[in-house]
C-alpha positions, 0 to 999 in steps of 0.5 A: 549624821547630826540631823537624824532624830532618835526613835524609841526602839524598845521599852520594857524589861529585857528579862520577860518571862521573869517574875516582876520585877526581874531585880537585874542590873542591866546594859553595863554592856551591849552588843550588835549586829546585822542590819534592817530586819536582820538586826540584833542586840544583845543586852548583858545582865548581872545575873546569869541570864542575857536578853536577845532583842529582835525585829521584824521591821527594823525599828521596834524590837521585842525581847527573848530572855537567853538563861545560861544555868551553867554561868555564876551572876555576873559573868556576862555583865561587863563583856559581851561580844556577838560571834559566828551563827548563834553565838557570843563571847562573855567575860567579866572581871574574876569570871572565865571567858565563855562561848555561849551557844543559843540555837535553842530559842521559842517564844517562851524559852531560851536556853543558852549552853556553854561550848567553849570556857577558858579559866582565868588560869589561861585568860587572865581574870583582869580581862573584862570590856571585850570584842570579837571579829569573826572575820579576822577570828581575833578578840581584843580585850581591856583589862583593869590596869588600862591595857588593850590586847588582842588575842587569835581565837582561830582554833576554839579548842584551845586557849585564845593565844596572845598577839600584841598589846597596846596601852591607854596613855592615862592611868586614872581611877575607873571605879566602875570598871566600865567602857566599850571596845569594837572592831572597825573592819579587820584592822582596826579596834577602838577602845573606850575605858572610862575616865581614860579616853579612847585609843584608836589602834591599827592592826598591821598584817605583814603579809597574807596569812600562810598554810602551815607546812612540816619542815622535820617529820617525827621519826621512829623511835625504839624505847625500853619499857618502863626505863624510857622516856621518849619525845616525839618532834614535829617543826614546822613554818607558816603563820603564827599561832601554829597549833599542835594535836598529837594522835596515837593510832588516828586517835586524839591524845588528850592533853588532859592526860598529857599536857605536851599533846598540844605542844610541837614536842610530844612527851611520854614517860614511863614507857609500858608496852600500851604505848607501842603504836603509831603516832603522827601530829596536825598542824594547823592555823587560822589558814589550814590544817596539815597531817605529819607522816607516821612515827612508830614506837617500838617498845622493847623489853629490857633483858636483865639478867644476872649473866652480869653484876655491877660491882662498882660505879664511878658517877660524873663529879665523884672525881675532879677528872670526872665531869660532863665536859665530853672529855673522857673518852679512853679506857683500857686495862692493863693486864699485866697490872690489872690496873684501869686506865682513864683518859680525861682531859678535864682541866688538862690532860691526863691519865689516871691509873685506877683499881680495877677491883674497886674504881679506887685512885692509885695515881697519875701517870706521866704525861709530860708536856714536852713529849705529849704535845699540845692540839692545833691545826688539825689535832683536835685533842692531844690525848683521847684513847688508849689501849695496853698491850699483853706485856703491859705496855701502853699506847695512847693516841691523839685525834685529828680531823685531817691526818697527815705526816705530821699530825697523827701521834701515837704515844707510849710508855713502857709500863703504867708506873707513875714514873715512866715517861712517854715517848712519841711512838708513832708520827704519821698519817694512819690512811697514807695520804688520805687525809681522814679522821683518826683517832676516835677508836683504837684497839691494841693486842700482842706483845713484844715484837707482835704488837698491833695497833689497830684504827678506825677512820671517820670517814671512807671504808679503810682501816689502818693497822700500825704494827712493832718496827723491826727494832722491836721498841718502835712502832713501824712508821709505815701503816698498813691500810685495809680497804673493806668490802662486803662481796665486792661492794665497799661497806658504808663509809665510817662503819668503824669509826666508833666501835672496833675490836680484834677477833681471832686471828686475822679478824676484827670486829667495826661497829658504829652508832647507826651501822650494822655490826659487821665481823671482817677478815683482813689480808696485809699482804694484799691490804684488803678486808672482806666481811665475813659476818653482818648482823641486822639492827634486830640482832645488834641495836642501831645505837650500840657502839664502842664495842669489846670482844673477849675472844677466850669467852666468845663474848662481845660487849658495847655500849648503847646510847640510848634513852637509858644509855646501857650496857649490852652483853653478847654471845658469839658462840655461833656466828652463824646464828649471830650474836645473842643478847645475854645481859643488858645493864643501865647506866645510873645517870643520863647526861646528853652524850652527842658525841656517841663516845666511850669504851669498853674493855675486858679484862678475863670475866670483867668488863669495864664501859666508859660512856662519856658524860655518865662515868664508868661502870664495873662488872664481873661476868659469871660464865656459867650462867644459863638464862631459862627460856621464858614458857613458849608455845606455838600459837598457830599454823596456817596455810598462807596460799599455795603450799606456804605455811606459816608457824607462829609462836611466843617467844623471848626477845633475844632468845634463838629458837628452831622450827623442827618438824617430822612425818610420824611421831614415831619417828625418832628424829626431828629435822630442823626447818630453816636457820635458827631464828633470833626473837625481836618480838613477843610473838615469832613467825616464820614460813616453810613449804609443804608438800600435799602428797605428804599425809601429816606433818608435825611441828615443834619449836625448839631453843638451842 
């Protein structure tokens, strides 16, 4: 107060224990905390030491030098502020912001250790007048442009996070770059910058801080070794700033090895088998820390063989009608001409005829707009999918979101020449009043009077079959709706929305992304379908869709919308064993295909696959190719309890193995133990029982 006189609290060299004179400049900045006998003063210098002044009576102070050998001279000259316990922040223009601990104090020596350092790349070089508030966990600074900035320092393991700023209203020169700054409570900060006056700022808190809560957990991911890039993502709420620390198998991932380890999304590139494991993330703020659930990264080996040979590719952008606009979804081969037909809606709806041997453009088919009516109402696209009968007659369908008697259309052309006009072959509701989405998938087979068109719905457990009418010219306007079940239980809704192909006889195959591959036998009289075979994702992955079946060669192919997108070829010669992966081939570009659309089609020993936004790939299939089995051997046989025995062997993913046994080596025959097993990992195990009355039992594993 104005009547209190000053007293001398300290006189002398703040840098005692140094040779006199110290040649140090002192007190461009001081920091004060405590009260009475607990009062402490921290005095900065232009060297790499500061001075700590303490008192035993609250009046007289003695100095103790703190030497911070790892810092350059001047780092602690202009910015100095006590923080928690025996720590202080220091900062000068052009130097890093550091947090120093000085817990090692004796009567003659004092050592300061830098426990956190933030380079000028993350905490601006121009910041130099600082003050830290250990209660609100905030740090204020003044920079050489006379800007007052506020930072969050609640997590010392990361750089201060910028919160807000305000400016001095003047711009007078301050050649000595001097000033001072101090917090008043938790919501005021006072800033002095020489020649520019004093600014008092209020820190506004809208509400009490709220701890983090995870809204969206990271999810399991399957990736291919070498080819894939993977992203784990978490979303969280809570008072900002939120901080993220990703872990693998509960061990922190170093930001030095992966800069995204402290982001809300962790990105893993150039996947290796060593990256497989469990990933999780800690989310924290000034209130609390929460940890996400675990997400597993499964790393698979890409099964690329010589079964298929890529003969040509058409990339998006290589033709005016091939783009990344989600407008290419239909592809079919004409068995009568060997032409490849592509539906594209880029610019306008067209059917382009390509040379299937080379991919060269030949001509465009007639898509007379007076016949092929534009979209509108529940009609999303006027042309979407295409198929060709064995006699060369072409069929193309529109896409509707709510099928009714006047919305879904199938058009036909007698052939794929450029001057053959289209006719309206079908107008109606494939679901007979079910009001479903139709036109995402279509399969065609037969010729003339035996022509059949198979359609899958966007929801529900039905498919629709449209056959040739009695005049053998137009399609029957009364579709056959087939309701599909699996052992009396309806199959999941949309089970056939994106992947559908005729099988042998009255059977078809269905596969949608996220759904199992199913073979269905149907009865058109009873209007029912029954699942005859269903295969788990370990046989055919969840991501496979847009399937095609070559019944003559027992092949099934599908487009896998993965990272990267790829074509997968399976042998379906043994339906009890299940599909066996014979080859995988990559698309060379990876543009997003959010609708998961495309189409695959066979033509003899050739396969063509369209991946929307990623172009077309064409393959020759070597039907004589036989992949050699990788060397494998039994690695362990162990009793699991009681009469249960577990046999484990090394394996090749996608290869089928059969466990066999016999009691005597002199026996001529081995007996199969259980069913064949398709390997999904590089080691495979199976369990069997044994009899204690059998003196010996020999086992072997065979690949058929």
